[in-house]
Each structure stands twice: as C-alpha cells, then as structure tokens.
TORKE-125971 format. One record per atom (N, C-alpha, C): residue in three letters; residue number from 1; atom name; x, y, z. Coordinates in steps of 0.001 Angstrom, whole numbers, plus 524288, in hexadecimal, padded with zeros to 5 digits. Example, Ala and Ser with C-alpha at 12.3 -4.5 7.8 and 13.67 -1.06 7.14 Angstrom:
<pamars>
> ala	1	N	83386	7E9C6	81E78 .
> ala	1	CA	8300C	7EE6C	81E78 .
> ala	1	C	83390	7F31C	81E78 .
> ser	2	N	83232	7F736	81BA8 .
> ser	2	CA	83566	7FBDC	81BE4 .
> ser	2	C	83264	8001E	81EBE .
</pamars>
This chain:
<pamars>
> unk	1	N	BC836	9DF29	25D77 .
> unk	1	CA	BC5EE	9E3E4	25B79 .
> unk	1	C	BC9A8	9E852	25CC3 .
> unk	2	N	BCB16	9EB77	258E0 .
> unk	2	CA	BCE98	9EFD3	259B6 .
> unk	2	C	BCB70	9F4D3	2594D .
> unk	3	N	BCC04	9F828	25D29 .
> unk	3	CA	BC947	9FD2B	25D39 .
> unk	3	C	BCD5D	A0173	25D04 .
> unk	4	N	BCCF9	A04D4	25919 .
> unk	4	CA	BD0B6	A0917	25870 .
> unk	4	C	BCFBD	A0D38	25C9A .
> unk	5	N	BD34A	A0D8C	26065 .
> unk	5	CA	BD2A7	A116F	26484 .
> unk	5	C	BD6E6	A15A4	2642E .
> unk	6	N	BD8D0	A167C	25F57 .
> unk	6	CA	BDCDB	A1A6E	25E88 .
> unk	6	C	BDA8B	A1FED	25EEF .
> unk	7	N	BDDD5	A23AD	25FED .
> unk	7	CA	BDC20	A291E	2604B .
> unk	7	C	BD9DD	A2AFC	25B13 .
> unk	8	N	BDC31	A293B	256CA .
> unk	8	CA	BDA40	A2AC1	2519A .
> unk	8	C	BD4A6	A28EB	250E6 .
> unk	9	N	BD390	A23FC	25250 .
> unk	9	CA	BCE3E	A21F3	251D4 .
> unk	9	C	BCA85	A24CD	25579 .
> unk	10	N	BCC48	A25E4	25A47 .
> unk	10	CA	BC905	A28DB	25DF9 .
> unk	10	C	BC792	A2E2E	25BB6 .
> unk	11	N	BCB5D	A30C3	25940 .
> unk	11	CA	BCA5D	A35E6	256E3 .
> unk	11	C	BC679	A3584	25261 .
> unk	12	N	BC6F9	A316E	24F26 .
> unk	12	CA	BC34F	A30AE	24AC9 .
> unk	12	C	BBDC7	A2FAD	24CBE .
> unk	13	N	BBD45	A2C6F	250C5 .
> unk	13	CA	BB81D	A2B41	252F3 .
> unk	13	C	BB5AF	A3029	25548 .
> unk	14	N	BB8B8	A331A	2583A .
> unk	14	CA	BB6C2	A37EF	25A8C .
> unk	14	C	BB4FB	A3BC3	25652 .
> unk	15	N	BB814	A3C6F	2523C .
> unk	15	CA	BB6A8	A4000	24DFA .
> unk	15	C	BB192	A3E50	24B68 .
> unk	16	N	BB0F2	A3937	24A73 .
> unk	16	CA	BAC1C	A373F	24810 .
> unk	16	C	BA769	A3831	24B8D .
> unk	17	N	BA7F5	A3721	2509B .
> unk	17	CA	BA39E	A37EC	2543F .
> unk	17	C	BA213	A3DA9	25494 .
> unk	18	N	BA5E8	A4127	2549D .
> unk	18	CA	BA4BB	A46C4	254D6 .
> unk	18	C	BA227	A489A	24FC8 .
> unk	19	N	BA3FD	A4699	24B4A .
> unk	19	CA	BA193	A47EF	24644 .
> unk	19	C	B9BE1	A4626	2461B .
> unk	20	N	B9ADB	A4160	247F5 .
> unk	20	CA	B9582	A3F5C	247F7 .
> unk	20	C	B91FB	A4281	24B97 .
> unk	21	N	B9416	A4433	25006 .
> unk	21	CA	B90FD	A4741	253BC .
> unk	21	C	B8FB4	A4CA5	2519C .
> unk	22	N	B931C	A4EC6	24E56 .
> unk	22	CA	B9252	A5403	24C2F .
> unk	22	C	B8EF6	A5408	24741 .
> unk	23	N	B8E29	A4F76	244E6 .
> unk	23	CA	B8B4A	A4F0B	23FFE .
> unk	23	C	B8573	A4FB8	240F3 .
> unk	24	N	B82CA	A52E7	23DB6 .
> unk	24	CA	B7D1B	A5382	23E57 .
> unk	24	C	B7A41	A4E76	23CF2 .
> unk	25	N	B75C4	A4DBD	23F3E .
> unk	25	CA	B728D	A4924	23E1F .
> unk	25	C	B70BE	A494B	2387C .
> unk	26	N	B7026	A44BF	2362E .
> unk	26	CA	B6E63	A4467	230CC .
> unk	26	C	B69E4	A4084	23073 .
> unk	27	N	B6556	A4248	22E72 .
> unk	27	CA	B60E2	A3EB1	22DEC .
> unk	27	C	B6194	A3AE9	2295F .
> unk	28	N	B6571	A3BD4	22607 .
> unk	28	CA	B6632	A3897	22159 .
> unk	28	C	B6ACB	A34DA	221F2 .
> unk	29	N	B6B40	A3287	2266A .
> unk	29	CA	B6F7F	A2EDF	2274B .
> unk	29	C	B6E43	A29B8	2248F .
> unk	30	N	B71F4	A27CA	22189 .
> unk	30	CA	B7150	A22CD	21EEF .
> unk	30	C	B72F8	A1E86	222BA .
> unk	31	N	B6F91	A1AD9	2239B .
> unk	31	CA	B70B5	A169A	22735 .
> unk	31	C	B7258	A11E1	223FF .
> unk	32	N	B76FC	A0FF3	22516 .
> unk	32	CA	B791C	A0B94	2221A .
> unk	32	C	B75FE	A0693	2231C .
> unk	33	N	B769F	A02E5	21F98 .
> unk	33	CA	B7417	9FDCF	22021 .
> unk	33	C	B75D1	9FB37	2253A .
> unk	34	N	B7ADB	9FB88	22669 .
> unk	34	CA	B7CE8	9F934	22B32 .
> unk	34	C	B7A6E	9FBA5	2300A .
> unk	35	N	B799D	A00BE	22FEE .
> unk	35	CA	B773C	A0360	23467 .
> unk	35	C	B7183	A01BD	234FE .
> unk	36	N	B6EC1	A0125	2309F .
> unk	36	CA	B694F	9FF58	230ED .
> unk	36	C	B690C	9F9D1	23334 .
> unk	37	N	B6CB0	9F676	2319F .
> unk	37	CA	B6CE8	9F123	233C2 .
> unk	37	C	B6E06	9F158	23997 .
> unk	38	N	B71BE	9F482	23B1E .
> unk	38	CA	B731E	9F505	240A7 .
> unk	38	C	B6E78	9F6E6	243DB .
> unk	39	N	B6BA8	9FAC5	241F7 .
> unk	39	CA	B670E	9FCC2	244BF .
> unk	39	C	B62D4	9F892	2453C .
> unk	40	N	B621D	9F57F	24119 .
> unk	40	CA	B5E36	9F14B	24151 .
> unk	40	C	B5FCA	9ED2C	24553 .
> unk	41	N	B64DA	9EBF4	24596 .
> unk	41	CA	B66BE	9E844	24985 .
> unk	41	C	B6582	9EA2E	24F00 .
> unk	42	N	B66B4	9EF24	2500E .
> unk	42	CA	B65C3	9F14F	2554A .
> unk	42	C	B6004	9F129	256BE .
> unk	43	N	B5CA0	9F1BF	252D2 .
> unk	43	CA	B5702	9F17E	253E0 .
> unk	43	C	B5554	9EC1D	255CF .
> unk	44	N	B5845	9E806	25463 .
> unk	44	CA	B56C4	9E2AE	255C1 .
> unk	44	C	B59B0	9E080	25A75 .
> unk	45	N	B5DAD	9E340	25C49 .
> unk	45	CA	B60AC	9E14F	260B5 .
> unk	45	C	B5E17	9E2DB	265D6 .
> unk	46	N	B5DFB	9DF39	26967 .
> unk	46	CA	B5BD1	9E053	26E98 .
> unk	46	C	B600A	9E2D7	271F9 .
> unk	47	N	B5E4E	9E5AE	275D0 .
> unk	47	CA	B61E8	9E803	2798A .
> unk	47	C	B6345	9E3E2	27D97 .
> unk	48	N	B6801	9E1FF	27D67 .
> unk	48	CA	B69BF	9DDFB	2810D .
> unk	48	C	B6EDE	9DFAE	2838E .
> unk	49	N	B7009	9DD63	287F6 .
> unk	49	CA	B750B	9DE3A	28A89 .
> unk	49	C	B78C5	9DA02	2889A .
> unk	50	N	B7D93	9DB8C	2876D .
> unk	50	CA	B8175	9D7C7	28598 .
> unk	50	C	B8591	9D711	289D0 .
> unk	51	N	B8664	9D222	28B4A .
> unk	51	CA	B8A77	9D0F1	28F1B .
> unk	51	C	B8EEF	9CE47	28C40 .
> unk	52	N	B93AF	9D00A	28D60 .
> unk	52	CA	B985C	9CDD1	28AFD .
> unk	52	C	B9B54	9CB02	28F57 .
> unk	53	N	B9A2A	9C5FA	29026 .
> unk	53	CA	B9C51	9C336	294AC .
> unk	53	C	BA246	9C2D5	294B5 .
> unk	54	N	BA4C4	9C331	2903A .
> unk	54	CA	BAA75	9C2BF	28FDB .
> unk	54	C	BAD2C	9C816	28FC7 .
> unk	55	N	BAA51	9CC47	290D7 .
> unk	55	CA	BAC72	9D192	29059 .
> unk	55	C	BB16D	9D26F	2938A .
> unk	56	N	BB1B7	9D04B	2982B .
> unk	56	CA	BB657	9D124	29B7E .
> unk	56	C	BBB38	9CE5F	29970 .
> unk	57	N	BBA83	9CADA	295B7 .
> unk	57	CA	BBF07	9C81E	2936E .
> unk	57	C	BC134	9CAF4	28EAB .
> unk	58	N	BBE92	9CEFE	28CC3 .
> unk	58	CA	BC06A	9D1E6	28831 .
> unk	58	C	BC515	9D539	289D5 .
> unk	59	N	BC93B	9D503	286B8 .
> unk	59	CA	BCDFA	9D7F9	287D2 .
> unk	59	C	BCF24	9DBA5	2834B .
> unk	60	N	BD128	9E036	2849A .
> unk	60	CA	BD2AD	9E418	280BF .
> unk	60	C	BD88F	9E4CD	28100 .
> unk	61	N	BDAF7	9E5B3	27C91 .
> unk	61	CA	BE09D	9E685	27C8C .
> unk	61	C	BE204	9EBC8	27EF0 .
> unk	62	N	BDE4C	9EF6C	27ED0 .
> unk	62	CA	BDF4E	9F49D	280EC .
> unk	62	C	BDA2D	9F6BB	28310 .
> unk	63	N	BDA2D	9F856	287F0 .
> unk	63	CA	BD561	9FA6D	28A49 .
> unk	63	C	BD56F	A0060	28A76 .
> unk	64	N	BD8F9	A02CE	2878F .
> unk	64	CA	BD973	A087F	2878B .
> unk	64	C	BD463	A0B2D	285C2 .
> unk	65	N	BD203	A091A	281B2 .
> unk	65	CA	BCD3F	A0B73	27FA3 .
> unk	65	C	BC88C	A08D7	28238 .
> unk	66	N	BC5FC	A0BA3	285A8 .
> unk	66	CA	BC19B	A0976	2889E .
> unk	66	C	BBCDA	A0840	28542 .
> unk	67	N	BBC9E	A0A4C	28088 .
> unk	67	CA	BB81E	A0955	27D1E .
> unk	67	C	BB84B	A03FA	27A92 .
> unk	68	N	BBCF3	A01B9	27A0D .
> unk	68	CA	BBD79	9FCC6	27735 .
> unk	68	C	BBA29	9F86C	27992 .
> unk	69	N	BBA3F	9F7F4	27EB8 .
> unk	69	CA	BB743	9F3B6	28126 .
> unk	69	C	BB16E	9F470	28040 .
> unk	70	N	BAF8E	9F938	280B1 .
> unk	70	CA	BA9FA	9FA42	27FC8 .
> unk	70	C	BA870	9F90C	27A2D .
> unk	71	N	BABC7	9FA91	2767D .
> unk	71	CA	BAA90	9F993	270FC .
> unk	71	C	BAA6F	9F3B7	26FDE .
> unk	72	N	BAE3D	9F0D3	271FD .
> unk	72	CA	BAE59	9EB34	27114 .
> unk	72	C	BA991	9E894	2737E .
> unk	73	N	BA855	9E9DB	2785D .
> unk	73	CA	BA3D3	9E775	27AEE .
> unk	73	C	B9EBC	9E8EB	27832 .
> unk	74	N	B9E4D	9EDBE	27654 .
> unk	74	CA	B999F	9EF4A	2735C .
> unk	74	C	B9931	9EC3C	26E42 .
> unk	75	N	B9D9B	9EB24	26BD0 .
> unk	75	CA	B9D8E	9E812	26701 .
> unk	75	C	B9BB8	9E280	2681B .
> unk	76	N	B9DA9	9E030	26C4F .
> unk	76	CA	B9BE3	9DAED	26DD2 .
> unk	76	C	B960C	9DB0B	26EFE .
> unk	77	N	B9449	9DEFB	271F7 .
> unk	77	CA	B8EAE	9DF66	27339 .
> unk	77	C	B8B67	9DFEB	26E41 .
> unk	78	N	B8D46	9E2EE	26A8B .
> unk	78	CA	B8A68	9E3B1	265A7 .
> unk	78	C	B89C9	9DE98	262B3 .
> unk	79	N	B8DE6	9DB7E	26298 .
> unk	79	CA	B8DA5	9D66D	25FFC .
> unk	79	C	B89AD	9D2EE	262B5 .
> unk	80	N	B89CD	9D2E4	267F3 .
> unk	80	CA	B860D	9CFBF	26AEF .
> unk	80	C	B8078	9D189	269C9 .
> unk	81	N	B7F9F	9D6AD	26999 .
> unk	81	CA	B7A5F	9D8B2	26889 .
> unk	81	C	B786A	9D6F4	2632F .
> unk	82	N	B7BDD	9D6E1	25F52 .
> unk	82	CA	B7A40	9D531	25A1C .
> unk	82	C	B7884	9CF7A	25A08 .
> unk	83	N	B7AC9	9CC50	25D7B .
> unk	83	CA	B7990	9C6BD	25DA4 .
> unk	83	C	B764B	9C543	2626A .
> unk	84	N	B73CD	9C913	264E0 .
> unk	84	CA	B7103	9C818	269C5 .
> unk	84	C	B6CAB	9C412	26958 .
> unk	85	N	B6A2D	9C396	264D7 .
> unk	85	CA	B65D2	9BFF3	2644D .
> unk	85	C	B67A9	9BA59	26362 .
> unk	86	N	B6CC2	9B9B3	262DA .
> unk	86	CA	B6F02	9B47D	2624B .
> unk	86	C	B719D	9B2D0	26765 .
> unk	87	N	B709C	9B5A9	26B8C .
> unk	87	CA	B7315	9B4A9	2709C .
> unk	87	C	B6EFB	9B395	274BA .
> unk	88	N	B70CB	9B12A	278EC .
> unk	88	CA	B6D64	9B078	27D70 .
> unk	88	C	B6C7B	9B5D2	27FE3 .
> unk	89	N	B67A2	9B6F4	28111 .
> unk	89	CA	B662B	9BBE9	28377 .
> unk	89	C	B64A4	9BAD1	28920 .
> unk	90	N	B672C	9BD75	28CC4 .
> unk	90	CA	B664C	9BC99	29255 .
> unk	90	C	B6331	9C12F	2947A .
> unk	91	N	B5EAB	9BFF8	296BA .
> unk	91	CA	B5B7C	9C41D	29908 .
> unk	91	C	B5D45	9C516	29E9C .
> unk	92	N	B5E79	9CA08	29FB6 .
> unk	92	CA	B600D	9CBAE	2A4F1 .
> unk	92	C	B5C5F	9D01F	2A672 .
> unk	93	N	B5842	9CECF	2A93F .
> unk	93	CA	B543F	9D2B3	2AA73 .
> unk	93	C	B519C	9D471	2A579 .
> unk	94	N	B51CB	9D979	2A463 .
> unk	94	CA	B4F70	9DB98	29F9E .
> unk	94	C	B5369	9DC19	29B3A .
> unk	95	N	B5832	9DA54	29C25 .
> unk	95	CA	B5C73	9DAE8	29865 .
> unk	95	C	B5DA9	9D5AB	295CB .
> unk	96	N	B5F92	9D5EB	29105 .
> unk	96	CA	B6149	9D13B	28E3E .
> unk	96	C	B672B	9D1B1	28D6D .
> unk	97	N	B69F8	9CD82	28EC5 .
> unk	97	CA	B6FA4	9CD75	28E25 .
> unk	97	C	B7129	9C95C	28A20 .
> unk	98	N	B74FD	9CABF	286E9 .
> unk	98	CA	B7737	9C72F	28317 .
> unk	98	C	B7D11	9C70B	28427 .
> unk	99	N	B7F63	9C263	28412 .
> unk	99	CA	B84F5	9C1EF	28533 .
> unk	99	C	B8831	9C1B3	28040 .
> unk	100	N	B8C96	9C472	2806C .
> unk	100	CA	B904A	9C43E	27C1B .
> unk	100	C	B9326	9BF08	27C38 .
> unk	101	N	B9488	9BD2F	277A0 .
> unk	101	CA	B97A4	9B872	2771F .
> unk	101	C	B9D0D	9BA0A	2753C .
> unk	102	N	BA0D9	9B6C1	275ED .
> unk	102	CA	BA634	9B80B	2745B .
> unk	102	C	BA680	9B928	26E7A .
> unk	103	N	BA300	9B6C6	26B6A .
> unk	103	CA	BA2E8	9B7C4	265C5 .
> unk	103	C	BA18F	9BD76	2649D .
> unk	104	N	B9E8B	9BFF4	267FE .
> unk	104	CA	B9D42	9C57C	26735 .
> unk	104	C	BA228	9C8D1	267B2 .
> unk	105	N	BA56F	9C777	26B7B .
> unk	105	CA	BAA69	9CA38	26C17 .
> unk	105	C	BADD0	9C94F	26749 .
> unk	106	N	BAE0A	9C486	26569 .
> unk	106	CA	BB131	9C351	260D6 .
> unk	106	C	BAF49	9C65D	25C14 .
> unk	107	N	BAA29	9C6CC	25B71 .
> unk	107	CA	BA803	9C9D9	25716 .
> unk	107	C	BA96E	9CF97	25794 .
> unk	108	N	BA9DC	9D185	25C58 .
> unk	108	CA	BAB17	9D704	25D26 .
> unk	108	C	BB0B1	9D855	25BA5 .
> unk	109	N	BB3DE	9D45B	25AC9 .
> unk	109	CA	BB95E	9D52F	25999 .
> unk	109	C	BBA75	9D64F	253DE .
> unk	110	N	BB675	9D763	250DA .
> unk	110	CA	BB768	9D925	24B8C .
> unk	110	C	BB4D6	9D607	24740 .
> unk	111	N	BB382	9D11E	24832 .
> unk	111	CA	BB102	9CE03	2441F .
> unk	111	C	BAB34	9CF27	24423 .
> unk	112	N	BA98D	9D290	240A1 .
> unk	112	CA	BA40F	9D412	24069 .
> unk	112	C	BA13B	9D151	23BF3 .
> unk	113	N	BA342	9CCDC	23A44 .
> unk	113	CA	BA0CE	9CA08	235EA .
> unk	113	C	B9B5F	9C805	2375C .
> unk	114	N	B9A27	9C7D6	23C71 .
> unk	114	CA	B94F2	9C61C	23E0C .
> unk	114	C	B90CC	9CA3A	23CDE .
> unk	115	N	B9262	9CF04	23B90 .
> unk	115	CA	B8EAF	9D32E	23A3E .
> unk	115	C	B8DA9	9D2EE	23465 .
> unk	116	N	B88CF	9D24D	23302 .
> unk	116	CA	B875E	9D1FC	22D75 .
> unk	116	C	B841A	9D6C5	22C0E .
> unk	117	N	B85D7	9D9BA	2283A .
> unk	117	CA	B82E7	9DE5E	2267E .
> unk	117	C	B7FA9	9DCC3	221F7 .
</pamars>
C-alpha cells in the first residue's frame, strides 16, 4: 500500500479540511447509495475489540510518517469488523474480541475485490 506523504498532498488535504470546516451546514445534502449502504452496515456491526496478533511483524519501508502505521492498522481492523460474524468471537469479561487473520492484512494491501457494492 502506497500512501502519498508529499508536501503537495499534505497541502491539498489541509486546504480541503479547512474548506469543509468553513462551509455552512446544508439540510439538503444528497446521500449517495454507497453512503446509505455503509450506514446500514454500521448499524448491524457489533462493537468488538480487534486483535492483530502479527502486528509486530509488519515492517514499513519508511517510518518517517507516523500516521502510516495507524492508517494501515485501522484498515486491517475495518476489514476484520466487516467479517466479524464469520470469525470466532472471544468473550473477555464484558468485551468481545475478534482476531485478525493474515488474509485481512493481505486484503488491506490494495485488493478490494472482496467489497461488493
């Protein structure tokens, strides 16, 4: 997975975030079909803890950008959450834990064909 951490991209992201923060609220926002599907998915997902047992074995070519590791791990967690009902669920007190599999990491590397819209 390649993440653009160039100054140009940082400037574009900052400009977009500032524009969005300055924009007045609009009650007539059109919600895309994809967004409606995403919201429906979140309504059905349980709040679980995701453990990535192989996390310490993940290597980055460059650790300069501290956000990259968080983004990658969040992507793996998101994939696990989508498939949580197909996994063993471990009860730890009042919490439920689901473990990531190496296939979740592989899916996070760019092949999103498992997502069907």
